[in-house]
C-alpha positions as CSV (number, residue, x, y, z in Angstrom):
1,M,0.0,0.0,0.0
2,R,2.8,2.4,0.9
3,T,4.5,1.7,-2.4
4,L,1.3,2.4,-4.3
5,A,0.9,5.8,-2.5
6,L,4.5,6.7,-3.3
7,A,4.1,5.8,-6.9
8,A,0.9,7.9,-7.1
9,L,2.6,10.9,-5.5
10,L,5.6,10.7,-7.9
11,A,3.2,10.4,-10.9
12,G,1.3,13.4,-9.7
13,L,4.5,15.4,-9.4
14,A,5.7,14.4,-12.8
15,F,2.5,15.7,-14.4
16,A,2.5,18.9,-12.4
17,A,6.1,19.9,-13.4
18,P,5.2,21.3,-16.8
19,L,2.6,23.5,-15.2
20,L,5.3,25.1,-13.0
21,A,7.4,25.9,-16.1
22,H,4.6,28.0,-17.6
23,H,5.2,31.7,-17.8
24,S,3.4,34.4,-16.0
25,Y,1.0,36.9,-17.6
26,A,2.6,39.8,-15.7
27,M,4.2,41.1,-18.9
28,F,0.7,42.2,-20.1
29,D,-1.1,45.3,-18.9
30,R,-4.4,43.6,-18.0
31,D,-6.0,47.0,-17.1
32,K,-5.8,48.2,-20.7
33,D,-7.8,47.0,-23.8
34,V,-6.1,48.1,-27.0
35,V,-8.2,47.8,-30.2
36,L,-6.2,47.1,-33.4
37,V,-7.6,47.0,-36.9
38,G,-5.3,45.2,-39.3
39,T,-4.4,42.5,-41.8
40,V,-3.5,39.0,-40.7
41,K,0.0,38.2,-41.6
42,E,0.1,34.8,-39.8
43,W,-2.2,32.8,-37.5
44,Q,-0.3,30.1,-35.7
45,W,-2.7,27.5,-34.2
46,T,0.1,25.8,-32.1
47,N,0.7,24.6,-28.6
48,P,1.4,25.8,-26.0
49,H,0.0,29.1,-27.2
50,T,-1.6,30.4,-30.4
51,W,-0.1,33.5,-32.0
52,L,-1.6,36.1,-34.3
53,V,0.8,38.2,-36.3
54,L,-1.0,41.3,-37.4
55,D,0.0,44.2,-39.7
56,V,-1.5,47.5,-38.6
57,L,-1.4,50.7,-40.6
58,D,-1.6,53.8,-38.4
59,D,-3.0,57.2,-39.4
60,Q,0.4,58.4,-40.7
61,G,0.7,55.4,-43.0
62,K,3.3,53.6,-40.8
63,L,3.0,49.8,-40.8
64,T,3.6,48.0,-37.5
65,E,3.7,44.3,-37.0
66,Y,2.1,43.1,-33.8
67,S,2.7,39.7,-32.2
68,I,-0.4,38.7,-30.1
69,E,-0.3,35.7,-27.9
70,G,-3.5,33.7,-27.4
71,Q,-4.5,30.8,-25.2
72,S,-3.8,27.2,-26.3
73,P,-5.8,25.7,-29.2
74,Q,-7.7,23.5,-26.7
75,V,-8.7,26.5,-24.6
76,L,-9.7,28.6,-27.6
77,R,-11.8,25.8,-29.0
78,L,-13.6,25.6,-25.7
79,L,-14.2,29.4,-26.0
80,G,-15.7,28.9,-29.5
81,F,-12.9,29.6,-31.8
82,P,-13.4,27.3,-34.9
83,G,-9.7,26.5,-35.4
84,K,-6.7,27.1,-37.5
85,D,-8.6,28.0,-40.7
86,M,-10.7,30.8,-39.1
87,M,-8.1,33.4,-40.2
88,K,-5.8,33.4,-43.2
89,P,-3.0,35.8,-44.4
90,G,-4.7,38.8,-45.9
91,D,-7.8,38.7,-43.8
92,K,-9.0,42.0,-42.3
93,V,-9.7,41.7,-38.5
94,T,-10.3,43.8,-35.5
95,V,-8.5,42.7,-32.4
96,H,-8.8,43.5,-28.7
97,M,-5.6,42.8,-26.8
98,R,-3.9,43.5,-23.5
99,P,-0.7,45.3,-24.5
100,L,2.8,44.4,-23.4
101,R,3.9,46.6,-20.5
102,D,7.2,47.5,-22.1
103,G,5.4,49.2,-25.1
104,T,6.6,46.6,-27.6
105,A,4.1,45.9,-30.5
106,G,2.3,42.9,-29.0
107,G,0.1,41.7,-26.3
108,Q,-2.4,39.1,-25.1
109,L,-5.4,38.2,-27.3
110,A,-8.7,39.2,-25.8
111,S,-11.0,38.9,-28.8
112,V,-11.0,38.8,-32.6
113,S,-13.8,40.2,-34.9
114,T,-13.4,38.6,-38.3
115,S,-14.4,40.3,-41.6
116,D,-17.7,38.4,-41.7
117,G,-18.7,40.0,-38.4
118,K,-18.1,37.1,-36.1
119,I,-16.6,37.8,-32.7
120,F,-14.5,35.3,-30.9
121,S,-13.4,36.0,-27.3
122,G,-10.1,34.7,-25.9
123,T,-10.4,36.4,-22.6
124,P,-13.3,38.6,-21.3
125,P,-12.7,42.3,-21.0
126,K,-11.9,43.5,-17.5
127,P,-14.7,45.6,-16.1
128,G,-13.7,49.3,-16.3
129,S,-10.7,48.6,-18.4
130,E,-9.1,51.5,-20.3
131,K,-9.8,51.3,-24.0
132,E,-7.1,52.5,-26.4
133,S,-7.2,52.4,-30.2
134,R,-4.1,52.1,-32.4
């Protein structure tokens, strides 16, 4: 019985170890909601996180590439995202994201509105969050 309990404990620790290696979300400013309107450059439907690379043209005509980190494909499917074919390079989208605290062009995916008007939420907006368009 003691050997079985020890084996179960070791197995539990082995499965928990990858969770400890996961990064924090402290790099994102979760009090801000930045709205980006741009063109999909790449939609990476990969583990452990999805990535949306978005080209955004500002009012002065300057093109900026944003790298936006999303949840894992499994979590996004549970939230209603249809999958890797939902966005393709060249698609026009509107994205809500939590920006990186260091001001780099990137952030955490909150939601995507596709060109056909469908809205997919990756994380719910924080009540009272500051909205900022770019």
